[in-house]
C-alpha positions in Angstrom: -53.6 -100.1 -63.5 -53.4 -101.5 -60.0 -53.1 -99.0 -57.1 -49.8 -99.2 -55.1 -50.7 -99.7 -51.5 -47.2 -100.1 -50.1 -43.6 -99.9 -51.4 -40.2 -100.7 -49.9 -37.4 -100.1 -52.3 -34.9 -101.4 -49.7 -36.5 -104.8 -49.6 -37.8 -104.6 -53.1 -41.3 -105.2 -52.0 -44.5 -103.8 -53.5 -48.2 -104.3 -52.6 -50.7 -103.8 -55.4 -54.5 -103.5 -55.0 -56.4 -105.1 -57.8 -60.2 -105.2 -58.6 -59.9 -108.9 -59.5 -57.3 -111.6 -58.8 -54.1 -111.0 -60.8 -52.2 -113.9 -62.5 -50.8 -116.3 -60.1 -53.1 -115.3 -57.2 -55.3 -118.5 -57.4 -52.4 -120.8 -57.9 -50.6 -119.4 -54.8 -53.7 -119.9 -52.6 -54.1 -123.5 -53.9 -50.5 -124.4 -52.8 -50.8 -123.0 -49.3 -51.3 -125.3 -46.3 -53.7 -123.5 -44.1 -54.2 -123.7 -40.3 -51.9 -124.8 -37.5 -52.2 -127.4 -34.8 -55.9 -128.2 -34.6 -56.6 -128.4 -38.3 -54.2 -128.2 -41.3 -55.5 -128.4 -44.8 -55.2 -127.3 -48.5 -58.2 -125.9 -50.3 -59.1 -127.8 -53.5 -61.8 -125.3 -54.5 -59.9 -122.0 -54.6 -61.2 -121.0 -58.0 -64.8 -121.4 -56.7 -64.0 -119.6 -53.5 -62.5 -116.6 -55.3 -65.7 -116.1 -57.3 -67.5 -115.6 -54.0 -65.5 -112.4 -53.4 -66.5 -110.4 -56.5 -66.3 -106.7 -55.8 -63.5 -107.2 -53.2 -60.0 -105.7 -53.1 -57.3 -108.2 -54.0 -53.9 -107.3 -52.5 -50.8 -108.8 -54.2 -47.5 -108.7 -52.5 -44.5 -108.8 -54.8 -40.8 -109.3 -54.2 -38.6 -108.3 -57.1 -41.7 -108.6 -59.2 -42.6 -112.1 -58.2 -45.9 -112.8 -56.4 -45.2 -113.9 -52.8 -48.3 -113.0 -50.9 -52.1 -112.5 -51.1 -54.8 -110.8 -49.1 -58.5 -110.3 -49.8 -60.4 -107.3 -48.3 -64.1 -107.8 -48.8 -66.5 -104.8 -48.2 -69.1 -106.0 -45.7 -71.6 -104.6 -43.1 -71.7 -105.2 -39.4 -74.8 -104.9 -37.2 -74.1 -103.9 -33.6 -76.6 -102.7 -31.0 -79.1 -101.8 -33.7 -76.5 -99.8 -35.7 -75.2 -100.7 -39.2 -71.4 -100.2 -39.5 -69.5 -100.2 -42.8 -66.7 -102.8 -42.5 -64.1 -104.8 -44.3 -63.7 -108.5 -43.9 -60.1 -109.7 -44.2 -59.5 -113.2 -45.5 -57.2 -115.4 -47.6 -54.0 -113.9 -46.2 -51.3 -116.2 -47.5 -47.5 -116.2 -48.1 -45.9 -118.4 -50.8 -44.8 -121.8 -49.5 -41.3 -121.6 -48.1 -41.5 -117.9 -47.4 -43.4 -117.8 -44.1 -40.4 -116.8 -41.9 -39.4 -113.6 -43.6 -42.1 -111.3 -42.1 -43.9 -110.9 -45.4 -47.3 -111.7 -43.8 -46.8 -108.9 -41.3 -45.9 -106.5 -44.1 -49.3 -107.3 -45.8 -51.3 -107.1 -42.5 -49.8 -103.7 -41.6 -50.2 -102.2 -45.0 -53.7 -103.4 -45.4 -54.8 -102.1 -42.0 -53.3 -98.7 -42.7 -54.9 -98.5 -46.2 -58.4 -99.5 -44.9 -58.4 -97.0 -42.1 -57.3 -94.3 -44.4 -60.4 -94.9 -46.6 -62.8 -94.5 -43.6 -64.5 -91.1 -43.2 -66.9 -92.2 -40.5 -67.5 -95.2 -38.2 -65.7 -98.2 -39.6 -64.6 -101.7 -38.6 -62.3 -104.3 -40.1 -62.2 -107.9 -38.9 -60.8 -111.3 -39.7 -60.9 -114.8 -38.1 -57.7 -116.5 -36.8 -57.6 -119.9 -35.2 -56.7 -119.8 -31.5 -53.8 -122.2 -32.0 -52.2 -120.0 -34.7 -50.1 -118.1 -32.2 -47.9 -116.6 -35.0 -50.8 -115.1 -36.9 -52.4 -113.8 -33.7 -49.2 -112.1 -32.7 -48.8 -110.5 -36.2 -52.4 -109.1 -36.0 -51.8 -107.7 -32.6 -48.5 -106.0 -33.6 -50.3 -104.5 -36.6 -52.8 -102.9 -34.2 -55.8 -105.4 -34.3 -57.3 -106.6 -31.1 -59.3 -109.7 -30.1 -63.1 -108.9 -29.8 -64.3 -112.4 -29.0 -64.3 -115.9 -30.5 -66.3 -118.5 -32.3 -66.2 -122.3 -32.0 -65.7 -123.9 -35.4 -68.1 -126.8 -34.7 -68.2 -129.8 -37.1 -71.7 -131.2 -37.8 -71.7 -134.8 -38.9 -74.4 -137.3 -39.7 -73.7 -141.0 -40.6 -77.0 -141.3 -42.5 -78.3 -137.8 -43.1 -82.1 -137.7 -43.6 -84.0 -135.2 -45.7 -87.0 -133.4 -44.3 -90.0 -132.3 -46.4 -90.5 -129.2 -44.3 -87.2 -127.8 -45.6 -87.3 -125.5 -48.6 -84.5 -123.8 -50.6 -84.8 -120.1 -51.3 -82.4 -118.3 -53.7 -83.7 -114.8 -53.1 -81.8 -112.6 -50.5 -83.7 -112.1 -47.2 -83.3 -109.9 -44.2 -85.7 -111.9 -42.1 -84.4 -114.5 -39.6 -86.5 -116.6 -37.2 -85.3 -115.6 -33.9 -82.3 -114.7 -32.0 -80.2 -112.2 -33.9 -81.5 -109.2 -31.9 -79.0 -108.5 -29.1 -76.1 -110.0 -31.1 -73.1 -108.7 -33.1 -73.8 -109.8 -36.6 -70.6 -110.4 -38.7 -70.6 -111.0 -42.4 -68.0 -113.7 -42.8 -69.0 -115.8 -45.7 -69.4 -115.5 -49.4 -70.6 -112.4 -51.2 -74.1 -111.6 -52.1 -76.0 -113.9 -54.4 -73.7 -116.9 -54.0 -75.3 -118.9 -51.3 -78.7 -120.6 -51.2 -80.9 -120.1 -48.1 -82.6 -123.1 -46.5 -85.6 -122.7 -44.3 -87.7 -125.1 -42.2 -91.4 -124.2 -41.9 -94.0 -125.2 -39.4 -97.6 -124.1 -39.9 -96.4 -121.9 -42.7 -93.9 -120.0 -40.5 -90.1 -120.1 -40.9 -88.8 -121.5 -37.6 -85.2 -122.3 -38.6 -83.0 -121.0 -41.3 -79.4 -121.2 -42.6 -77.3 -120.5 -45.7 -74.7 -123.0 -46.9 -71.9 -123.3 -49.4 -69.9 -126.4 -50.3 -66.2 -126.6 -49.5 -63.6 -129.1 -50.7 -60.4 -129.7 -48.7 -57.5 -132.1 -48.3 -56.6 -132.6 -44.7 -52.9 -132.7 -43.7 -53.3 -132.8 -39.9 -55.6 -132.7 -37.0 -54.2 -132.0 -33.6 -54.2 -134.2 -30.5 -55.3 -137.7 -29.8 -58.8 -137.0 -31.2 -57.2 -135.7 -34.3 -55.1 -138.8 -34.7 -58.3 -140.9 -34.4 -60.2 -138.7 -36.9 -57.4 -138.6 -39.4 -55.8 -142.1 -39.1 -58.3 -144.5 -37.6 -61.7 -143.4 -39.0 -60.6 -143.5 -42.7 -59.2 -147.0 -42.3 -62.3 -148.3 -40.6 -64.7 -150.0 -43.1 -67.6 -147.8 -43.9 -66.4 -144.7 -42.0 -64.2 -143.2 -44.8 -67.2 -141.6 -46.3 -67.6 -139.6 -43.1 -64.0 -138.3 -43.1 -61.9 -138.9 -46.2 -58.8 -136.8 -45.4 -57.7 -136.6 -49.0 -61.1 -135.6 -50.4 -63.1 -133.9 -47.6 -66.2 -132.3 -48.9 -68.5 -130.5 -46.5 -71.1 -127.8 -46.1 -70.1 -124.5 -44.5 -73.2 -123.0 -42.7 -73.8 -119.4 -42.0 -76.8 -117.1 -41.1 -78.0 -119.8 -38.7 -81.1 -118.9 -36.7 -83.9 -120.6 -34.9 -87.1 -119.4 -33.3 -87.5 -119.7 -29.5 -89.0 -123.0 -28.6 -88.0 -124.7 -31.9 -84.3 -125.4 -31.0 -84.4 -129.1 -32.0 -85.5 -128.3 -35.5 -82.2 -126.5 -36.2 -80.3 -129.8 -36.4 -83.0 -131.2 -38.6 -82.5 -128.3 -41.0 -78.7 -128.8 -41.3 -79.1 -132.5 -41.7 -81.5 -132.0 -44.5 -79.0 -129.8 -46.3 -76.4 -132.6 -46.0 -78.8 -135.2 -47.4 -79.7 -133.1 -50.4 -76.0 -132.4 -51.2 -75.0 -136.0 -50.6 -72.6 -134.9 -47.9 -71.9 -136.3 -44.4 -70.2 -133.3 -42.8 -70.7 -129.6 -42.3 -69.1 -126.8 -40.2 -70.7 -123.9 -38.5 -69.1 -121.0 -36.5 -71.0 -120.7 -33.2 -70.6 -118.3 -30.3 -70.9 -120.4 -27.1 -73.0 -117.5 -25.6 -75.6 -117.8 -28.4 -78.8 -119.9 -28.5 -77.9 -121.7 -31.7 -74.8 -123.2 -30.0 -76.9 -124.5 -27.2 -79.6 -125.8 -29.6 -77.1 -127.8 -31.7 -75.3 -129.2 -28.7 -78.6 -130.5 -27.3 -79.4 -132.1 -30.6 -75.9 -133.6 -31.0 -73.3 -132.3 -33.4 -72.0 -135.7 -34.3 -68.9 -137.9 -34.2 -66.1 -135.3 -35.0 -67.5 -132.9 -32.4 -67.6 -135.7 -29.9 -63.9 -136.4 -30.6 -63.1 -132.9 -29.6 -62.4 -131.5 -33.1 -63.8 -128.0 -32.5 -61.1 -125.3 -32.8 -61.7 -121.8 -31.4 -61.5 -119.0 -33.9 -60.7 -115.4 -32.6 -62.3 -112.4 -34.2 -59.5 -109.9 -34.6 -60.3 -106.4 -35.6 -59.8 -102.7 -35.6 -62.4 -100.0 -35.4 -62.6 -96.2 -35.6 -65.2 -93.6 -34.6 -67.5 -96.0 -32.8 -70.0 -94.7 -30.3 -69.7 -95.8 -26.7 -72.9 -97.9 -27.1 -71.5 -99.8 -30.1 -68.1 -100.3 -28.5 -69.7 -101.7 -25.3 -72.0 -104.0 -27.3 -69.0 -105.3 -29.3 -67.6 -106.6 -26.0 -70.8 -107.8 -24.4 -73.1 -109.3 -27.0 -72.8 -112.8 -28.5 -71.6 -113.0 -32.1 -73.5 -114.4 -35.1 -71.9 -115.2 -38.4 -74.0 -114.2 -41.4 -73.4 -114.5 -45.2 -73.7 -111.3 -47.2 -77.0 -112.3 -48.7 -78.7 -111.7 -45.3 -77.6 -108.2 -44.6 
C-alpha cells in the first residue's frame, strides 16, 4: 500500500508515495510540455527515463482520485568540502496539462520538502534544477522554502561530422576515479541511477586524461526562445542537410555527466564527447557546466558548436534545502564550483 504523504479533504487532494510508478504516471509525464521561454519540449523517452530512477520515491498527486501530478525523489549523495552528505534529488515534477494554474505544483513541492526533511536524522540536502526563465517554478520553490545555491549552464555540444577517436574506450563498471578537477568542487548527482550509464574514457600513454558518462535522450521541440531560437527551430531544419543537426520533431542527443579532464589535457575533452556522438550516430549533446569550472573553459576553447554559437545555452538554477550542515560545508556550497555527476561515479 502506498504511504499517504499529504491529504486535504477540503480540496479533495491526496499525495501518495509509491516505490514504483503507479498507473498513469508515465502517460502524464509523456503529455507534459516541459520548459519555458528558452527551451520547450516533450519527452519521447519517458518509459526509458523512468527506469533510470529505480529505488526512488514516486509521488502521485490525486484530485478526487484522478492522477493530476507527479514528482520523483531520488536518493543521492553530495560531496562538499571533502564531506559526503545524504541527499534527495528532485525531478520530474509535473502537473497534468490544463491544470497548471491551480497551485497543484506548489502543493506537491511543499509536501515533498516537508516529508524529506522529516526523514532526515543528520546532515541532509535536497536539490533540484530549474531553468532561469521558469519564473513561476522558481517562485514556487522559494515559497516552499528552497533557496538558490548556484547555477549551471545547459550547454549544447554539436558536431556536423562527428569523428571517432581510437583512444576512447567504453567502460561499464562503476568508478570513483576521475582525471582531474573535482577536488574543490560541489559534486551533485543529477543524472540517472547507478548502473544505467556507460562511462567513456580517453587514454594517453595508458592514463585516463578525460572521462564522461552519457545517456541518450529523445525530445520533440515545441519552442526555442529569442532570435537564435527562431533560427535554430525554423531556419536550420529547412536548410538542406542541416535537419540532421536539429530535427525539432525528432531530436535525439546525448546527455553528458561526470565530465572531467586532467590539467593540461583540456582540448581532449571535446574529442571525447565528439567520439561518443560518432559511436551513437548522433550530432548533438548537452552538458551542464558551471562557468567557474575548468571543464566549461576547456569546452569553450575547443568550440561547443553551432547551437551554442547561436546562444542556445539556458541557465539552470540549483534550488535546494539543507539541514544540520557544518559551517565548512555551508560555506563551500556557496563558494566552490559545481560539477554534475551521474550516480555511477559516487
